N, C-alpha and C positions, 0 to 999 in steps of 0.2 A: 250743680251736682244732680245726678240722676236719682229719681225717686227709688227709695228702698236701699240705697247703698250705705246709708248711715248705720244700718243695722249689721253690717258685715263684721265689724270687730268683735262684738259679743258672740256672734255666731261662730267665728273662727276660734275664739277662746273656748267656747263650749265644745266644739268639735275636737279640738286638740286634747281637751280633758277626757272626753268620752272615748277617743281613740287611743288614749294612753300616750299621747305625744307631748304632754305637758313637760315631762322631764327632758325630753329631747329638745324642746324649744329653749328651755333654760340652759341646757348644755351648749346649744348652738350660740346663744347670746354670750355665754362665757368664752367660747372659742373665738368668736368674732372680736371681742374686746379684750382678750387676754393680756396683750402687752400694756394696754392702758390700765388694766386692773392691778396687775402685780409689778409692772415696770418691765422694760425691755431686757434687762439683765436676767431676771428670773424667768421671763417668758421664753427666752432663747434656750433654756435648759429644761423646760417643763411643758406639759401638754395635758389639759383636762381630758379625761377619758370617759367617765361615767358618773352618774349620780344614782345611787340605789339606797333606799331606806335612809335618806338624809346623810349618807356617807359619800363624799366625792373622792373618786380615785384619780390621782394625779401622777402621770408618768414623769419620771425624772431621768435624765440621760446619763447619770453616773453616781457612784457611791459618795463621792465628795459633795456633790450637790444635794444628794438625799440627806446626808448628815447635816449640812448647813441649813437646809430647809426644815429639818425636824425642829429647829429652834424657832422657826417663823410660822409654824402651822396655824396657831391661833390668829395671828395678824392676817395671814392669807385668807383664812376662813371668814374673818370679819369683812375683808374687802370683797370677797365673793358675795356675801349676803347683802352688803351695801349695793352691789351691782344688781342683784336679783330683787332687791326690795323686800326681802323677808328672811326668815330663818330656814331657807331651803337646805342649807348644809350645816349639819351639827357636828360633823367630824370630817377630818381630812386624812385620807390614806395615801401615803407616799409609796411609790413602787418604781423600781428601776424598769424602764421599758422604752419603747421607741418614742422619740419626740419628732413630730412632723417637721419637714423642711420648711413649712410655712411659718413655723414659730421662729425660724432662724432666717432673717432677711438676707444675710450674706450667702445663704446656700440655696436660694430659690432656683428652681429648675429653669434655666434659660432656653432649654431646647423645646419648651412647650410651644405649640402653635399659637401665634398671636391672633386675637379675635378682631373682627372688624367692628369699629364703633357703630352704635345704633344710629339710625337715621333720626331726623327731627321728629318725624311722624311716630316712630317707635318710642322715642323718649316721651312724647306727649301721651301716647297710649299708656305707658307704664305709670306716668305721673297721675293720670286720671284714675287708673284702676286702684292705686293705693291711697289716694287722697282721703277716702272715707274711713280708713283704718286709724283709730286714735292711739293705739299702743305703738310707740315709736320703734321698739325692738321688733315687733311683729311686722310693722310697715316696712322696715329695712329688710327683714328676711324675705318678705313677699317680693319686694322690689328687686332684690338680688337674684332670686329665683327666676323672676320674669326676664330680667336682663340676660341672665345666663342662657335661658331657653331661647330667647330671641336671637342672641349672638350665635348660638350653636346652630340654630335652624337657618341662619342667613349665610353660613359658610358652605 
């Protein structure tokens, strides 16, 4: 490991807090793991939208699902907080709104341009760069961003 890299995780956490990105990182973690947090049935009809003042807005794709989920709000809130590891969400606001196609595996856009897989060298570079980050969610987010950037720049 290169000298000084072990200090990157606390630095990134402090930077995200100072830049006001802490909520965005939490929201990213929720969106990434949404089907695992609430289950595929609920995830296919919902999408986390925002966390403000400990209130999470959750878009729901229809009135029937909104009604059904109103009975599960506390259970969903507890699952969210277990995922985030704290009481980040004190209340859940359900709202009819757009649910991303990414939440619905059967409706993924197949017309998207396929990306070229990363070379072994690029994979090694990514692995080395994120190895010093101790927070798994942050490590995964950085890795995903790097892979996305490298795949995009190689096409």
